C-alpha positions as CSV (number, residue, x, y, z in Angstrom):
1,X,-41.3,-33.7,12.7
2,X,-38.0,-33.4,10.8
3,X,-38.2,-32.5,7.2
4,X,-37.2,-35.2,4.7
5,X,-35.9,-34.4,1.3
6,X,-35.3,-37.0,-1.5
7,X,-32.7,-37.0,-4.2
8,X,-30.2,-39.4,-5.9
9,X,-27.0,-38.2,-4.3
10,X,-26.0,-36.1,-1.3
11,X,-22.6,-34.5,-1.6
12,X,-21.2,-33.5,1.8
13,X,-18.9,-30.5,1.4
14,X,-19.1,-27.4,-0.8
15,X,-15.5,-27.0,-1.4
16,X,-13.9,-27.5,-4.8
17,X,-13.9,-31.3,-4.7
18,X,-17.6,-31.4,-3.6
19,X,-18.5,-28.9,-6.3
20,X,-16.8,-31.0,-9.0
21,X,-18.5,-34.2,-7.7
22,X,-21.8,-32.4,-7.9
23,X,-21.1,-31.1,-11.4
24,X,-20.2,-34.4,-13.0
25,X,-22.9,-36.3,-11.1
26,X,-25.6,-33.9,-12.2
27,X,-24.3,-34.0,-15.8
28,X,-24.7,-37.7,-15.6
29,X,-28.4,-37.3,-15.0
30,X,-28.5,-37.5,-11.2
31,X,-30.5,-35.3,-8.9
32,X,-27.9,-33.9,-6.5
33,X,-27.9,-31.9,-3.3
34,X,-24.8,-30.3,-1.7
35,X,-24.7,-29.8,2.0
36,X,-22.2,-27.8,4.0
37,X,-22.1,-26.4,7.5
38,X,-20.7,-23.1,6.2
39,X,-20.6,-21.2,2.9
40,X,-19.3,-22.5,-0.4
41,X,-15.5,-22.8,-0.3
42,X,-15.5,-22.0,3.4
43,X,-12.9,-24.5,4.3
44,X,-9.6,-25.6,2.7
45,X,-10.7,-24.4,-0.8
46,X,-11.1,-20.8,0.4
47,X,-7.6,-20.9,2.0
48,X,-5.9,-22.2,-1.2
49,X,-4.0,-20.6,-4.0
50,X,-6.0,-22.2,-6.8
51,X,-3.1,-24.2,-8.2
52,X,-3.8,-26.7,-11.0
53,X,-0.4,-28.6,-11.1
54,X,1.2,-31.5,-12.8
55,X,4.8,-30.2,-12.2
56,X,5.0,-31.4,-8.6
57,X,3.8,-35.0,-9.1
58,X,6.0,-38.0,-9.7
59,X,4.9,-40.7,-12.2
60,X,2.1,-42.8,-10.7
61,X,-1.6,-42.7,-9.9
62,X,-1.7,-39.1,-8.6
63,X,0.0,-37.8,-11.8
64,X,-2.4,-39.7,-13.9
65,X,-5.3,-38.1,-12.0
66,X,-3.6,-34.7,-12.4
67,X,-3.3,-35.0,-16.2
68,X,-7.0,-36.1,-16.4
69,X,-8.0,-33.2,-14.2
70,X,-5.9,-30.7,-16.3
71,X,-7.8,-31.7,-19.4
72,X,-11.1,-31.4,-17.7
73,X,-10.2,-28.0,-16.2
74,X,-9.3,-26.7,-19.7
75,X,-12.7,-27.8,-21.0
76,X,-14.4,-26.1,-18.1
77,X,-12.4,-23.0,-18.7
78,X,-13.6,-22.8,-22.3
79,X,-17.2,-23.1,-20.9
80,X,-17.0,-20.8,-17.9
81,X,-14.4,-18.3,-19.3
82,X,-13.2,-15.5,-17.1
83,X,-15.7,-16.3,-14.4
84,X,-13.3,-18.7,-12.6
85,X,-10.2,-16.6,-13.5
86,X,-8.6,-19.6,-15.2
87,X,-5.0,-18.7,-16.1
88,X,-2.8,-21.2,-18.0
89,X,0.3,-19.4,-16.8
90,X,2.6,-22.4,-16.7
91,X,5.0,-23.4,-13.9
92,X,8.7,-22.8,-13.5
93,X,10.7,-24.9,-11.1
94,X,14.2,-23.5,-10.4
95,X,17.3,-25.1,-8.9
96,X,20.0,-23.0,-7.2
97,X,22.9,-25.5,-7.6
98,X,24.1,-27.9,-10.3
99,X,23.4,-30.8,-8.1
100,X,19.8,-29.8,-7.5
101,X,19.4,-29.1,-11.2
102,X,20.6,-32.6,-12.1
103,X,18.0,-34.2,-9.8
104,X,15.3,-31.9,-11.1
105,X,16.0,-32.8,-14.8
106,X,16.0,-36.5,-13.9
107,X,12.6,-36.0,-12.2
108,X,11.3,-34.1,-15.3
109,X,12.5,-36.8,-17.7
110,X,10.5,-39.4,-15.8
111,X,7.4,-37.1,-15.9
112,X,7.8,-36.6,-19.6
113,X,7.7,-40.4,-20.1
114,X,4.3,-40.3,-18.2
115,X,2.8,-37.6,-20.5
116,X,3.9,-34.4,-18.8
117,X,5.1,-31.5,-21.0
118,X,8.4,-30.3,-19.4
119,X,11.2,-28.3,-20.9
120,X,14.7,-27.8,-19.5
121,X,15.6,-24.1,-19.0
122,X,19.1,-22.9,-18.8
123,X,20.4,-20.1,-16.6
124,X,20.0,-17.4,-19.3
125,X,16.6,-18.6,-20.3
126,X,15.4,-18.3,-16.7
127,X,15.8,-14.6,-16.9
128,X,13.8,-14.5,-20.2
129,X,10.9,-16.3,-18.6
130,X,11.1,-14.5,-15.3
131,X,13.2,-11.2,-15.6
132,X,13.1,-10.6,-11.8
133,X,14.2,-14.0,-10.6
134,X,17.3,-14.0,-8.4
135,X,20.6,-14.2,-10.3
136,X,22.9,-17.2,-10.0
137,X,20.3,-19.9,-10.4
138,X,21.7,-23.0,-12.1
139,X,18.6,-23.5,-14.2
140,X,15.1,-25.1,-14.1
141,X,12.3,-26.8,-15.8
142,X,9.3,-25.1,-17.5
143,X,5.9,-26.8,-17.2
144,X,3.3,-25.3,-19.6
145,X,0.4,-27.4,-18.3
146,X,0.4,-25.8,-14.9
147,X,-2.5,-23.3,-14.4
148,X,-4.4,-21.5,-11.8
149,X,-8.0,-20.6,-10.9
150,X,-9.6,-18.3,-8.3
151,X,-10.7,-21.2,-6.0
152,X,-13.8,-19.6,-4.3
153,X,-15.1,-18.3,-7.5
154,X,-14.5,-21.6,-9.3
155,X,-16.2,-23.7,-6.6
156,X,-19.3,-21.4,-6.7
157,X,-19.5,-21.4,-10.5
158,X,-19.2,-25.2,-10.7
159,X,-22.1,-25.6,-8.3
160,X,-24.1,-23.0,-10.2
161,X,-23.3,-24.7,-13.5
162,X,-24.6,-28.1,-12.4
163,X,-27.9,-26.8,-11.0
164,X,-27.5,-28.9,-7.8
165,X,-29.6,-27.7,-4.9
166,X,-27.3,-26.2,-2.3
167,X,-27.9,-26.3,1.5
168,X,-25.4,-24.2,3.4
169,X,-25.4,-23.6,7.1
170,X,-26.4,-27.2,7.7
171,X,-24.2,-29.5,9.9
172,X,-24.3,-33.2,9.1
173,X,-24.8,-35.0,12.4
174,X,-25.3,-38.6,11.1
175,X,-25.2,-40.9,8.1
176,X,-28.6,-42.7,7.8
177,X,-28.5,-46.4,7.0
178,X,-31.0,-49.1,6.2
179,X,-31.5,-52.2,8.3
180,X,-29.0,-54.1,6.1
181,X,-26.4,-51.3,6.4
182,X,-26.7,-49.5,3.1
183,X,-26.8,-45.7,3.0
184,X,-30.1,-44.0,3.2
185,X,-29.0,-40.4,3.3
186,X,-27.8,-37.9,6.0
187,X,-29.2,-36.3,9.1
188,X,-28.5,-32.6,9.6
189,X,-29.3,-30.1,12.3
190,X,-32.1,-28.9,9.9
191,X,-33.6,-32.4,9.2
192,X,-32.9,-35.4,7.1
193,X,-32.0,-35.7,3.4
194,X,-32.8,-39.1,2.0
195,X,-30.7,-40.5,-0.9
196,X,-29.2,-43.9,-1.8
197,X,-25.8,-42.4,-2.2
198,X,-23.7,-40.0,-0.1
199,X,-20.4,-38.6,-1.3
200,X,-17.9,-37.7,1.4
201,X,-16.2,-34.5,0.1
202,X,-15.7,-33.1,3.6
203,X,-12.0,-32.4,3.0
204,X,-10.0,-32.2,6.2
205,X,-13.1,-33.5,8.1
206,X,-13.5,-36.5,5.8
207,X,-12.4,-38.8,8.5
208,X,-15.1,-37.5,10.8
209,X,-17.8,-38.1,8.2
210,X,-16.5,-41.6,7.6
211,X,-16.7,-42.2,11.3
212,X,-20.4,-41.2,11.3
213,X,-20.9,-44.0,8.8
214,X,-18.9,-46.4,11.0
215,X,-15.8,-46.7,8.9
216,X,-12.1,-45.7,9.3
217,X,-10.5,-43.1,7.1
218,X,-7.3,-41.6,8.6
219,X,-7.6,-38.0,7.3
220,X,-5.3,-35.6,9.2
221,X,-5.0,-31.8,8.9
222,X,-1.7,-30.4,7.6
223,X,-1.5,-26.7,8.3
224,X,-0.1,-24.3,5.7
225,X,0.2,-20.5,5.6
226,X,0.0,-18.1,2.6
227,X,1.5,-14.6,2.6
228,X,-0.3,-12.0,0.4
229,X,1.5,-8.9,-0.8
230,X,0.1,-5.5,-1.9
231,X,-1.1,-5.3,-5.5
232,X,1.8,-5.1,-8.0
233,X,2.3,-4.8,-11.7
234,X,2.8,-8.3,-13.2
235,X,6.4,-9.0,-12.1
236,X,6.0,-12.8,-11.6
237,X,4.7,-14.4,-14.7
238,X,4.5,-18.1,-13.8
239,X,4.1,-20.2,-10.7
240,X,7.7,-20.3,-9.6
241,X,9.0,-22.6,-6.9
242,X,12.2,-24.1,-5.7
243,X,13.0,-27.7,-6.6
244,X,12.9,-28.8,-2.9
245,X,9.1,-28.1,-2.8
246,X,8.4,-31.5,-4.3
247,X,10.3,-33.2,-1.4
248,X,8.3,-31.2,1.1
249,X,5.0,-32.3,-0.5
250,X,6.0,-35.9,-0.2
251,X,7.4,-35.6,3.3
252,X,5.8,-37.4,6.2
253,X,7.3,-35.1,8.8
254,X,5.0,-33.4,11.3
255,X,7.6,-30.6,11.8
256,X,7.5,-27.3,10.0
257,X,8.7,-27.5,6.4
258,X,8.9,-24.5,4.1
259,X,10.0,-24.1,0.5
260,X,9.3,-21.0,-1.6
261,X,6.4,-20.9,-4.0
262,X,5.7,-17.5,-5.6
263,X,3.1,-16.5,-8.1
264,X,1.3,-13.4,-9.3
265,X,-2.5,-13.1,-9.6
266,X,-4.8,-11.5,-12.0
267,X,-5.8,-9.0,-9.3
268,X,-2.2,-7.9,-8.6
269,X,-1.2,-9.3,-5.2
270,X,1.6,-11.9,-5.2
271,X,0.8,-15.1,-3.3
272,X,3.7,-16.7,-1.3
273,X,3.8,-20.2,0.0
274,X,4.3,-22.9,1.1
275,X,4.6,-24.3,4.6
276,X,3.5,-27.6,5.9
277,X,3.2,-28.8,9.5
278,X,0.9,-31.1,11.5
279,X,-0.4,-29.2,14.5
280,X,-4.0,-30.5,14.6
281,X,-6.5,-27.8,13.9
282,X,-4.5,-25.0,15.5
283,X,-5.1,-21.8,13.5
284,X,-2.9,-19.5,15.5
285,X,-0.3,-17.4,13.7
286,X,3.1,-19.0,13.5
287,X,5.9,-16.4,13.2
288,X,8.5,-18.9,12.3
289,X,6.3,-20.1,9.4
290,X,5.6,-16.6,8.1
291,X,9.3,-15.6,8.4
292,X,10.3,-18.7,6.4
293,X,7.8,-17.8,3.7
294,X,9.2,-14.3,3.4
295,X,12.8,-15.4,3.4
296,X,12.2,-18.1,0.8
297,X,10.3,-15.7,-1.5
298,X,13.0,-13.0,-1.3
299,X,15.6,-15.7,-2.1
300,X,13.7,-16.4,-5.4
301,X,12.7,-12.8,-6.1
302,X,14.9,-10.2,-4.4
303,X,12.6,-7.3,-5.3
304,X,10.0,-8.7,-2.8
305,X,12.2,-7.4,0.1
306,X,10.8,-3.9,-0.6
307,X,7.2,-5.0,-1.0
308,X,4.6,-4.8,1.8
309,X,2.9,-8.0,2.9
310,X,-0.8,-7.1,3.6
311,X,-2.0,-10.3,5.3
312,X,-1.4,-13.9,5.9
313,X,-3.9,-16.8,6.3
314,X,-3.9,-20.4,7.2
315,X,-5.6,-23.5,5.9
316,X,-5.6,-27.2,6.6
317,X,-4.7,-29.7,3.9
318,X,-6.5,-33.0,4.2
319,X,-3.6,-35.4,4.5
320,X,-3.7,-39.2,4.1
321,X,-0.7,-41.3,5.1
322,X,0.2,-42.5,1.6
323,X,-0.3,-39.1,0.0
324,X,-3.1,-40.3,-2.3
325,X,-6.7,-39.2,-2.0
326,X,-9.6,-41.6,-1.2
327,X,-11.8,-41.7,-4.2
328,X,-14.7,-44.1,-5.0
329,X,-17.2,-46.4,-3.3
330,X,-16.6,-47.7,0.1
331,X,-17.1,-51.5,0.1
332,X,-17.8,-51.5,3.8
333,X,-20.9,-49.3,3.5
334,X,-23.0,-49.7,0.3
335,X,-23.9,-46.3,-1.1
336,X,-21.0,-44.4,0.6
337,X,-18.5,-42.8,-1.7
338,X,-15.4,-40.9,-0.7
339,X,-13.7,-37.9,-2.4
340,X,-11.3,-36.5,0.1
341,X,-7.7,-36.6,1.3
342,X,-6.1,-34.7,-1.6
343,X,-3.8,-32.8,0.7
344,X,-2.7,-29.5,-1.1
345,X,-3.8,-30.7,-4.5
346,X,-7.5,-30.8,-4.1
347,X,-8.3,-27.9,-6.3
348,X,-6.2,-29.2,-9.2
349,X,-7.4,-32.8,-8.8
350,X,-11.1,-31.9,-8.2
351,X,-12.3,-32.3,-11.8
352,X,-10.8,-35.7,-12.3
353,X,-12.1,-36.8,-8.9
354,X,-15.6,-35.6,-9.7
355,X,-15.5,-37.5,-13.0
356,X,-14.4,-40.7,-11.3
357,X,-17.2,-40.3,-8.6
358,X,-19.8,-39.7,-11.3
359,X,-18.6,-42.8,-13.2
360,X,-18.8,-44.9,-10.1
361,X,-22.3,-43.6,-9.2
362,X,-23.6,-44.5,-12.7
363,X,-21.8,-47.7,-13.1
364,X,-19.6,-46.5,-16.0
365,X,-16.0,-47.6,-16.7
366,X,-13.6,-45.3,-14.9
367,X,-11.1,-43.2,-16.9
368,X,-8.4,-44.3,-14.5
369,X,-7.6,-47.5,-12.5
370,X,-9.5,-46.8,-9.3
371,X,-7.6,-49.4,-7.2
372,X,-4.8,-47.0,-5.8
373,X,-7.5,-44.7,-4.5
374,X,-9.6,-47.3,-2.7
375,X,-11.1,-45.8,0.5
376,X,-10.7,-49.1,2.5
377,X,-6.9,-49.5,1.8
378,X,-6.0,-48.3,5.4
379,X,-7.6,-51.2,7.2
380,X,-10.3,-51.1,9.8
381,X,-8.7,-48.9,12.5
382,X,-11.1,-47.2,14.9
383,X,-14.0,-45.2,13.4
384,X,-13.9,-42.1,15.5
385,X,-13.7,-38.4,14.6
386,X,-10.2,-36.9,14.4
387,X,-11.2,-33.3,15.0
388,X,-13.9,-33.4,17.5
389,X,-15.6,-30.7,15.5
390,X,-18.6,-30.4,13.3
391,X,-18.9,-32.1,9.9
392,X,-19.2,-29.8,6.9
């Protein structure tokens, strides 16, 4: 007979978003279990750079969530200290031409009105902030609120800090429901876990989990590569990226898009991104993508031409058509909550997402207007898995 376990909430997915949902739910007094088919941070989180950004978000719901998340991350950093490698390094967005700089400054001005700290930087000041940046840049904008964590460490420490019971190596094969349709828990390949609430934090596979509950959530994978250099002295001080990165984030194109994003790490290697393309769950190496990463990085920091790249890796951003995550209760299935579809911003937005989920679970007033993140905003569609793979 299958083993049945009872708790208040089952969080499906042990990535950063799932870890944050578990943390804030547990701190609200709920008994939480976290289930994942693999290890902690074994999916998109482990393939991320750990960025906590406000700089790349235009005024609107996502920026509001990013600002909330930034405050919560700072609080967690005070609590967890160096364990998560939290580094408030700030971001520097650079423009190569006067025209691009004008558009960037207008973008930053709108962000400032929404509560973002953003300071224009002239050509000479760029060299003071980043001595090795390429000469001839027109200027940029400095974002002191941007920060970084080591994603796998942070997810593990969030789960540890909340005291939730963790079940790794368990694949969710079904969402259990009562006769009247409400959530009763999940079925895994190791037995059932009963709970009146299930949180879908399955990332790129969030649409698959939704389909198991009989609802439509059009999460798609958007592949991205990261290039990792040999360890270096600290030659890149901030997260530095080109102004066209913001347009690439907002693009709906399925084709390869690449814009340079360069940042140093506490351990020494420089991380180089970012590419975006929709190719399903194809993990095969793309030489055009890697070449685009290298060329873009050298354009920002010419010294990198002489630096060895040690490895590259790919991950899948969980992409929703309107570029907003699905967060909150699903009115189609009582007891089902969604926390997925954050695309490349899940690590940064995880804390705010976890807070909103905990508030929804406990009936408290949300810190933000939840309406833009409604999981049912995409209509009915056809509730079928997009990947054909297992659910975390």
